[in-house]
Backbone as JSON Lines, residues from 0, in Angstrom:
{"i":0,"aa":"X","n":[153.24,204.32,-155.49],"ca":[152.88,204.8,-156.81],"c":[152.21,206.17,-156.79]}
{"i":1,"aa":"X","n":[151.42,206.51,-155.78],"ca":[150.79,207.83,-155.8],"c":[151.81,208.97,-155.86]}
{"i":2,"aa":"X","n":[152.95,208.84,-155.16],"ca":[153.96,209.89,-155.2],"c":[154.55,210.01,-156.6]}
{"i":3,"aa":"X","n":[154.87,208.89,-157.23],"ca":[155.41,208.92,-158.59],"c":[154.39,209.53,-159.55]}
{"i":4,"aa":"X","n":[153.14,209.15,-159.43],"ca":[152.09,209.72,-160.29],"c":[152.0,211.23,-160.11]}
{"i":5,"aa":"X","n":[152.08,211.69,-158.88],"ca":[152.02,213.13,-158.61],"c":[153.21,213.85,-159.23]}
{"i":6,"aa":"X","n":[154.41,213.3,-159.06],"ca":[155.6,213.91,-159.64],"c":[155.51,213.98,-161.16]}
{"i":7,"aa":"X","n":[155.0,212.92,-161.78],"ca":[154.87,212.93,-163.24],"c":[153.82,213.93,-163.69]}
{"i":8,"aa":"X","n":[152.74,214.06,-162.95],"ca":[151.69,215.02,-163.29],"c":[152.22,216.46,-163.2]}
{"i":9,"aa":"X","n":[153.02,216.74,-162.19],"ca":[153.54,218.1,-161.99],"c":[154.65,218.43,-162.99]}
{"i":10,"aa":"X","n":[155.62,217.54,-163.15],"ca":[156.81,217.84,-163.95],"c":[156.71,217.4,-165.41]}
{"i":11,"aa":"X","n":[155.87,216.46,-165.72],"ca":[155.62,215.96,-167.08],"c":[156.9,215.59,-167.85]}
{"i":12,"aa":"X","n":[157.76,214.78,-167.27],"ca":[158.97,214.36,-168.0],"c":[158.61,213.42,-169.15]}
{"i":13,"aa":"X","n":[159.43,213.41,-170.18],"ca":[159.19,212.53,-171.32],"c":[159.59,211.09,-171.01]}
{"i":14,"aa":"X","n":[160.67,210.92,-170.26],"ca":[161.17,209.58,-169.93],"c":[161.47,209.52,-168.44]}
{"i":15,"aa":"X","n":[161.03,208.45,-167.8],"ca":[161.28,208.26,-166.37],"c":[161.89,206.87,-166.18]}
{"i":16,"aa":"X","n":[163.02,206.83,-165.5],"ca":[163.71,205.57,-165.23],"c":[163.56,205.26,-163.74]}
{"i":17,"aa":"X","n":[163.07,204.07,-163.45],"ca":[162.83,203.67,-162.06],"c":[163.65,202.42,-161.75]}
{"i":18,"aa":"X","n":[164.37,202.46,-160.65],"ca":[165.1,201.28,-160.2],"c":[164.57,200.84,-158.84]}
{"i":19,"aa":"X","n":[164.9,199.63,-158.48],"ca":[164.42,199.02,-157.23],"c":[162.9,199.06,-157.14]}
{"i":20,"aa":"X","n":[162.25,198.58,-158.19],"ca":[160.78,198.54,-158.19],"c":[160.25,197.47,-157.25]}
{"i":21,"aa":"X","n":[161.04,196.46,-157.0],"ca":[160.64,195.31,-156.2],"c":[159.45,194.59,-156.82]}
{"i":22,"aa":"X","n":[159.2,194.82,-158.09],"ca":[158.05,194.19,-158.75],"c":[158.35,192.73,-159.07]}
{"i":23,"aa":"X","n":[157.34,191.91,-158.95],"ca":[157.39,190.51,-159.35],"c":[156.3,190.29,-160.37]}
{"i":24,"aa":"X","n":[156.28,189.13,-161.04],"ca":[155.2,188.86,-161.98],"c":[153.81,188.92,-161.34]}
{"i":25,"aa":"X","n":[153.73,188.82,-160.02],"ca":[152.43,188.9,-159.33],"c":[151.87,190.32,-159.31]}
{"i":26,"aa":"X","n":[152.72,191.32,-159.55],"ca":[152.26,192.71,-159.59],"c":[151.64,192.96,-160.96]}
{"i":27,"aa":"X","n":[150.37,193.33,-160.98],"ca":[149.66,193.49,-162.26],"c":[150.11,194.76,-162.98]}
{"i":28,"aa":"X","n":[149.9,194.75,-164.3],"ca":[150.22,195.93,-165.1],"c":[149.43,197.14,-164.63]}
{"i":29,"aa":"X","n":[148.19,196.93,-164.22],"ca":[147.36,198.06,-163.79],"c":[147.92,198.74,-162.54]}
{"i":30,"aa":"X","n":[148.65,198.0,-161.72],"ca":[149.25,198.58,-160.52],"c":[150.43,199.49,-160.86]}
{"i":31,"aa":"X","n":[151.07,199.24,-161.99],"ca":[152.23,200.03,-162.39],"c":[151.91,201.08,-163.45]}
{"i":32,"aa":"X","n":[150.75,200.98,-164.07],"ca":[150.44,201.91,-165.17],"c":[150.17,203.31,-164.63]}
{"i":33,"aa":"X","n":[150.57,204.29,-165.44],"ca":[150.35,205.7,-165.13],"c":[149.75,206.35,-166.36]}
{"i":34,"aa":"X","n":[148.65,207.04,-166.18],"ca":[147.93,207.68,-167.28],"c":[148.86,208.59,-168.08]}
{"i":35,"aa":"X","n":[148.86,208.39,-169.4],"ca":[149.68,209.21,-170.28],"c":[151.06,208.65,-170.55]}
{"i":36,"aa":"X","n":[151.38,207.5,-169.96],"ca":[152.69,206.89,-170.13],"c":[152.55,205.43,-170.53]}
{"i":37,"aa":"X","n":[153.47,204.98,-171.36],"ca":[153.61,203.56,-171.63],"c":[154.91,203.13,-170.94]}
{"i":38,"aa":"X","n":[155.02,201.85,-170.64],"ca":[156.21,201.45,-169.9],"c":[156.63,200.04,-170.26]}
{"i":39,"aa":"X","n":[157.88,199.77,-169.93],"ca":[158.43,198.43,-170.05],"c":[159.02,198.11,-168.68]}
{"i":40,"aa":"X","n":[158.87,196.88,-168.27],"ca":[159.33,196.49,-166.94],"c":[160.14,195.21,-167.01]}
{"i":41,"aa":"X","n":[161.0,195.04,-166.02],"ca":[161.79,193.83,-165.88],"c":[161.61,193.38,-164.44]}
{"i":42,"aa":"X","n":[160.83,192.34,-164.25],"ca":[160.48,191.89,-162.9],"c":[161.43,190.82,-162.4]}
{"i":43,"aa":"X","n":[161.4,190.66,-161.1],"ca":[162.19,189.64,-160.43],"c":[161.28,188.44,-160.15]}
{"i":44,"aa":"X","n":[161.77,187.27,-160.44],"ca":[160.98,186.07,-160.21],"c":[160.86,185.72,-158.73]}
{"i":45,"aa":"X","n":[161.9,185.97,-157.99],"ca":[161.87,185.62,-156.56],"c":[162.79,186.55,-155.8]}
{"i":46,"aa":"X","n":[162.68,186.54,-154.5],"ca":[163.54,187.36,-153.67],"c":[162.99,188.77,-153.49]}
{"i":47,"aa":"X","n":[163.85,189.63,-152.96],"ca":[163.46,191.0,-152.66],"c":[164.42,191.98,-153.31]}
{"i":48,"aa":"X","n":[163.9,193.15,-153.62],"ca":[164.75,194.24,-154.1],"c":[165.04,194.15,-155.58]}
{"i":49,"aa":"X","n":[165.72,195.18,-156.05],"ca":[166.15,195.22,-157.43],"c":[165.04,195.47,-158.43]}
{"i":50,"aa":"X","n":[165.36,195.18,-159.64],"ca":[164.49,195.31,-160.81],"c":[164.28,196.76,-161.21]}
{"i":51,"aa":"X","n":[163.75,196.95,-162.43],"ca":[163.66,198.29,-162.98],"c":[162.54,198.39,-164.0]}
{"i":52,"aa":"X","n":[162.19,199.62,-164.32],"ca":[161.25,199.86,-165.41],"c":[161.5,201.25,-165.98]}
{"i":53,"aa":"X","n":[160.97,201.47,-167.18],"ca":[161.11,202.75,-167.86],"c":[159.73,203.19,-168.32]}
{"i":54,"aa":"X","n":[159.36,204.42,-168.0],"ca":[158.11,205.02,-168.47],"c":[158.44,206.0,-169.59]}
{"i":55,"aa":"X","n":[157.64,205.96,-170.66],"ca":[157.8,206.87,-171.79],"c":[156.48,207.59,-172.0]}
{"i":56,"aa":"X","n":[156.55,208.92,-172.01],"ca":[155.34,209.73,-172.16],"c":[154.77,209.59,-173.56]}
{"i":57,"aa":"X","n":[153.47,209.36,-173.64],"ca":[152.82,209.31,-174.94],"c":[152.74,210.74,-175.48]}
{"i":58,"aa":"X","n":[152.92,211.0,-176.74],"ca":[152.88,210.08,-177.86],"c":[154.23,209.51,-178.28]}
{"i":59,"aa":"X","n":[155.3,209.74,-177.5],"ca":[156.57,209.09,-177.83],"c":[156.36,207.58,-177.85]}
{"i":60,"aa":"X","n":[157.11,206.91,-178.67],"ca":[157.0,205.45,-178.74],"c":[158.39,204.85,-178.62]}
{"i":61,"aa":"X","n":[158.41,203.55,-178.39],"ca":[159.69,202.86,-178.37],"c":[159.61,201.62,-179.24]}
{"i":62,"aa":"X","n":[160.77,201.16,-179.64],"ca":[160.88,200.02,-180.54],"c":[161.15,198.74,-179.74]}
{"i":63,"aa":"X","n":[160.77,197.6,-180.3],"ca":[161.17,196.34,-179.66],"c":[162.7,196.25,-179.67]}
{"i":64,"aa":"X","n":[163.25,195.67,-178.63],"ca":[164.7,195.61,-178.53],"c":[165.1,194.34,-177.81]}
{"i":65,"aa":"X","n":[165.91,193.55,-178.47],"ca":[166.39,192.31,-177.86],"c":[167.8,192.06,-178.36]}
{"i":66,"aa":"X","n":[168.76,192.54,-177.62],"ca":[170.15,192.37,-178.0],"c":[170.88,191.7,-176.85]}
{"i":67,"aa":"X","n":[171.6,190.66,-177.15],"ca":[172.3,189.89,-176.11],"c":[173.23,190.76,-175.27]}
{"i":68,"aa":"X","n":[173.84,191.77,-175.9],"ca":[174.76,192.64,-175.16],"c":[174.06,193.33,-173.99]}
{"i":69,"aa":"X","n":[172.75,193.5,-174.12],"ca":[172.01,194.23,-173.09],"c":[171.2,193.3,-172.2]}
{"i":70,"aa":"X","n":[170.58,192.29,-172.79],"ca":[169.74,191.39,-172.0],"c":[170.56,190.53,-171.04]}
{"i":71,"aa":"X","n":[171.86,190.41,-171.28],"ca":[172.72,189.62,-170.39],"c":[172.9,190.34,-169.04]}
{"i":72,"aa":"X","n":[172.64,191.63,-168.99],"ca":[172.74,192.39,-167.74],"c":[171.47,192.15,-166.94]}
{"i":73,"aa":"X","n":[171.6,191.39,-165.87],"ca":[170.43,191.08,-165.04],"c":[169.87,192.34,-164.4]}
{"i":74,"aa":"X","n":[168.59,192.3,-164.1],"ca":[167.89,193.38,-163.43],"c":[167.99,194.69,-164.21]}
{"i":75,"aa":"X","n":[167.87,194.6,-165.53],"ca":[167.91,195.79,-166.37],"c":[166.84,195.71,-167.45]}
{"i":76,"aa":"X","n":[166.48,196.85,-167.98],"ca":[165.64,196.89,-169.18],"c":[166.15,198.02,-170.06]}
{"i":77,"aa":"X","n":[166.03,197.82,-171.35],"ca":[166.57,198.74,-172.35],"c":[165.54,198.92,-173.44]}
{"i":78,"aa":"X","n":[165.45,200.13,-173.98],"ca":[164.56,200.34,-175.11],"c":[164.99,201.56,-175.91]}
{"i":79,"aa":"X","n":[164.88,201.45,-177.24],"ca":[165.13,202.62,-178.09],"c":[163.85,203.46,-178.18]}
{"i":80,"aa":"X","n":[163.95,204.72,-177.77],"ca":[162.82,205.64,-177.85],"c":[162.92,206.36,-179.19]}
{"i":81,"aa":"X","n":[161.81,206.39,-179.93],"ca":[161.78,207.01,-181.25],"c":[161.7,208.53,-181.07]}
{"i":82,"aa":"X","n":[162.63,209.24,-181.71],"ca":[162.67,210.7,-181.66],"c":[162.26,211.27,-183.01]}
{"i":83,"aa":"X","n":[162.42,212.56,-183.19],"ca":[162.08,213.2,-184.46],"c":[162.99,212.71,-185.57]}
{"i":84,"aa":"X","n":[162.51,212.81,-186.79],"ca":[163.28,212.47,-187.99],"c":[163.82,211.04,-187.98]}
{"i":85,"aa":"X","n":[163.05,210.12,-187.39],"ca":[163.39,208.7,-187.35],"c":[164.67,208.37,-186.59]}
{"i":86,"aa":"X","n":[165.12,209.27,-185.75],"ca":[166.23,208.96,-184.86],"c":[165.69,208.22,-183.65]}
{"i":87,"aa":"X","n":[166.56,207.52,-182.97],"ca":[166.14,206.86,-181.74],"c":[167.25,207.03,-180.7]}
{"i":88,"aa":"X","n":[166.84,206.95,-179.45],"ca":[167.76,207.07,-178.33],"c":[167.62,205.83,-177.47]}
{"i":89,"aa":"X","n":[168.7,205.12,-177.26],"ca":[168.65,203.93,-176.42],"c":[168.68,204.35,-174.95]}
{"i":90,"aa":"X","n":[167.65,203.94,-174.21],"ca":[167.52,204.27,-172.8],"c":[167.63,202.97,-172.0]}
{"i":91,"aa":"X","n":[168.38,203.01,-170.94],"ca":[168.53,201.82,-170.1],"c":[168.27,202.13,-168.64]}
{"i":92,"aa":"X","n":[167.72,201.15,-167.96],"ca":[167.49,201.25,-166.52],"c":[167.99,199.96,-165.9]}
{"i":93,"aa":"X","n":[168.77,200.07,-164.84],"ca":[169.28,198.85,-164.23],"c":[169.49,199.04,-162.74]}
{"i":94,"aa":"X","n":[169.44,197.93,-162.07],"ca":[169.75,197.89,-160.65],"c":[170.99,197.03,-160.48]}
{"i":95,"aa":"X","n":[172.05,197.61,-159.93],"ca":[173.27,196.85,-159.67],"c":[173.27,196.47,-158.19]}
{"i":96,"aa":"X","n":[173.13,195.17,-157.92],"ca":[173.11,194.73,-156.52],"c":[174.44,195.04,-155.83]}
{"i":97,"aa":"X","n":[174.41,195.31,-154.54],"ca":[175.65,195.6,-153.82],"c":[176.65,194.45,-153.85]}
{"i":98,"aa":"X","n":[176.17,193.23,-154.0],"ca":[177.06,192.07,-154.02],"c":[177.35,191.6,-155.45]}
{"i":99,"aa":"X","n":[177.26,192.51,-156.42],"ca":[177.48,192.14,-157.82],"c":[178.91,191.61,-158.02]}
{"i":100,"aa":"X","n":[179.01,190.61,-158.87],"ca":[180.3,189.98,-159.14],"c":[181.08,190.79,-160.18]}
{"i":101,"aa":"X","n":[182.34,190.43,-160.35],"ca":[183.16,191.07,-161.38],"c":[182.59,190.76,-162.76]}
{"i":102,"aa":"X","n":[182.02,189.56,-162.94],"ca":[181.4,189.21,-164.22],"c":[180.23,190.15,-164.53]}
{"i":103,"aa":"X","n":[179.45,190.46,-163.51],"ca":[178.33,191.38,-163.7],"c":[178.86,192.75,-164.14]}
{"i":104,"aa":"X","n":[179.9,193.22,-163.45],"ca":[180.49,194.51,-163.8],"c":[181.03,194.51,-165.23]}
{"i":105,"aa":"X","n":[181.61,193.42,-165.66],"ca":[182.12,193.31,-167.02],"c":[180.97,193.37,-168.02]}
{"i":106,"aa":"X","n":[179.89,192.63,-167.77],"ca":[178.71,192.67,-168.65],"c":[178.14,194.08,-168.71]}
{"i":107,"aa":"X","n":[178.08,194.73,-167.58],"ca":[177.56,196.09,-167.51],"c":[178.44,197.06,-168.3]}
{"i":108,"aa":"X","n":[179.73,196.92,-168.15],"ca":[180.67,197.77,-168.89],"c":[180.51,197.57,-170.39]}
{"i":109,"aa":"X","n":[180.37,196.33,-170.82],"ca":[180.19,196.04,-172.25],"c":[178.87,196.61,-172.76]}
{"i":110,"aa":"X","n":[177.82,196.55,-171.94],"ca":[176.53,197.11,-172.34],"c":[176.63,198.62,-172.5]}
{"i":111,"aa":"X","n":[177.3,199.3,-171.57],"ca":[177.46,200.75,-171.68],"c":[178.28,201.12,-172.91]}
{"i":112,"aa":"X","n":[179.3,200.34,-173.19],"ca":[180.12,200.6,-174.38],"c":[179.27,200.44,-175.64]}
{"i":113,"aa":"X","n":[178.49,199.38,-175.71],"ca":[177.62,199.16,-176.87],"c":[176.57,200.27,-176.98]}
{"i":114,"aa":"X","n":[176.02,200.7,-175.85],"ca":[175.01,201.77,-175.86],"c":[175.61,203.07,-176.36]}
{"i":115,"aa":"X","n":[176.83,203.38,-175.96],"ca":[177.45,204.62,-176.42],"c":[177.71,204.57,-177.91]}
{"i":116,"aa":"X","n":[178.06,203.4,-178.43],"ca":[178.25,203.26,-179.87],"c":[176.94,203.5,-180.61]}
{"i":117,"aa":"X","n":[175.84,202.99,-180.08],"ca":[174.54,203.16,-180.73],"c":[174.08,204.6,-180.68]}
{"i":118,"aa":"X","n":[174.28,205.29,-179.58],"ca":[173.76,206.65,-179.41],"c":[174.64,207.72,-180.05]}
{"i":119,"aa":"X","n":[175.94,207.54,-180.09],"ca":[176.84,208.58,-180.57],"c":[176.65,208.93,-182.03]}
{"i":120,"aa":"X","n":[176.23,208.0,-182.84],"ca":[176.12,208.3,-184.27],"c":[175.04,209.34,-184.57]}
{"i":121,"aa":"X","n":[174.2,209.66,-183.58],"ca":[173.14,210.63,-183.8],"c":[173.43,211.98,-183.16]}
{"i":122,"aa":"X","n":[174.51,212.09,-182.44],"ca":[174.82,213.36,-181.75],"c":[175.33,214.4,-182.72]}
C-alpha cells in the first residue's frame, strides 16, 4: 500500500482501478483506505489471488449500483462515477482468472456490452 499511496500522492489521478488485491474480508477498511479517496472493494472469501477495487478521488462521488449483468461477473466491482452536469461514467474493475471458463467469458462479454450501452449515450 505505501507504493500505491505514493503514486496517488504524486500523480493525483481521479480514478484508480486495482486488480489482484488479494483482499479478504479479514483485511480491514483502514488497511485499504487512502487519504483523499473513497473506494469500493470486492473481496475473496477464500483462496488466493484475484479480486479488485476502485478508488475515486474526493470530491467525486459514485452512485450505488447493483445490476445482475455486472454482479454476475465474479471478482469484479462496478460503479457509476458522478461527473459534471449530472452525467455519470460506469467504471469497472475485474480480475479474470487464467483458468476462466467459457461461461465466465460470456458473462464478461455481456457486461462489457451493457457497459458500452450505458456509457455511449453521454459521449
